[in-house]
C-alpha positions in Angstrom: 0.0 0.0 0.0 1.6 3.3 -1.1 0.1 5.2 1.9 2.6 3.4 4.1 5.7 4.8 2.4 7.2 8.2 2.6 7.4 9.9 -0.8 9.6 12.9 -1.5 8.2 16.0 -3.1 9.7 17.1 -6.4 13.0 19.0 -5.9 11.6 22.4 -6.8 8.7 21.8 -4.4 11.1 20.7 -1.6 13.0 23.9 -2.0 9.9 26.0 -1.9 8.7 24.1 1.2 12.1 24.4 2.9 12.2 28.1 2.4 8.6 28.5 3.7 9.3 26.2 6.7 12.4 28.1 7.7 10.5 31.4 7.4 7.7 29.8 9.6 10.3 28.8 12.2 12.4 31.9 12.2 9.9 34.7 12.0 6.5 33.2 12.5 5.7 33.0 8.8 2.7 31.3 7.3 1.7 28.1 9.1 0.0 26.7 6.0 1.2 27.0 2.4 -0.4 25.8 -0.8 1.8 23.8 -3.2 1.1 22.2 -6.5 2.9 19.0 -7.5 2.1 16.4 -10.2 -1.0 18.4 -11.0 -2.4 18.2 -7.5 -2.8 21.0 -5.0 -2.0 20.5 -1.4 -2.2 22.7 1.7 0.9 21.9 3.8 0.6 22.7 7.5 3.9 23.2 9.2 2.5 23.1 12.7 0.8 19.7 12.4 3.3 18.5 9.7 0.5 17.4 7.4 -0.5 17.8 3.8 -4.1 18.0 2.8 -5.2 17.3 -0.8 -7.3 20.4 -1.7 -9.6 18.4 -4.0 -10.2 15.3 -1.9 -9.5 16.7 1.6 -7.4 13.6 2.4 -4.8 14.4 5.0 -1.4 12.7 5.3 1.6 13.2 7.6 4.7 14.7 6.2 8.3 14.8 7.5 11.3 16.9 7.0 14.5 15.0 6.2 17.7 17.0 6.4 20.4 16.0 3.9 24.1 16.5 4.6 25.6 19.7 3.3 27.3 18.8 0.0 30.2 21.1 0.9 31.1 18.6 3.7 31.7 15.7 1.3 35.1 17.0 -0.1 36.3 17.7 3.4 35.3 14.2 4.5 37.1 12.7 1.4 40.2 14.7 2.2 40.0 13.5 5.9 39.8 9.9 4.7 42.8 10.4 2.4 44.9 12.0 5.1 44.0 9.2 7.6 45.0 6.6 5.0 48.3 8.4 4.3 49.0 8.8 8.1 48.2 5.2 8.7 50.5 4.1 6.0 53.3 6.4 7.3 52.7 5.2 10.8 53.0 1.5 9.7 56.2 2.4 7.8 57.7 4.2 10.8 56.7 1.4 13.2 58.5 -1.1 10.9 61.6 1.2 10.9 61.6 1.4 14.7 61.5 -2.3 15.0 64.4 -2.7 12.5 66.4 -0.1 14.4 65.8 -1.8 17.8 66.9 -5.1 16.2 70.1 -3.4 14.9 70.8 -1.9 18.4 70.4 -5.4 19.9 72.7 -6.8 17.2 75.3 -4.1 17.9 75.1 -4.7 21.7 75.7 -8.4 21.2 78.7 -7.6 19.0 80.1 -5.1 21.6 79.6 -7.6 24.4 81.4 -10.3 22.4 84.4 -8.1 21.7 
């Protein structure tokens, strides 16, 4: 049954709703706005988070889903790259330290034998 699944509004409608919703939150803007999507008109009520079909009067719940800021993605990618580079460098340095400790032990053994 399609009524049980959340359906996203078209992108341009989402943008219009987001702008109206932010205005509602920030400065007490309109509680209800009328939108038209796929040839149907709906009254969206931000207070009750519902949409009402203007023609049929059917009411459905709506929700607001925040998406991550796209500007964050390049930063996260760079972070992952740096972590990978640092991890590789750390492994290399750890190996080098082990080799140096082994060399110190070898030299101590040689010095004690002399």
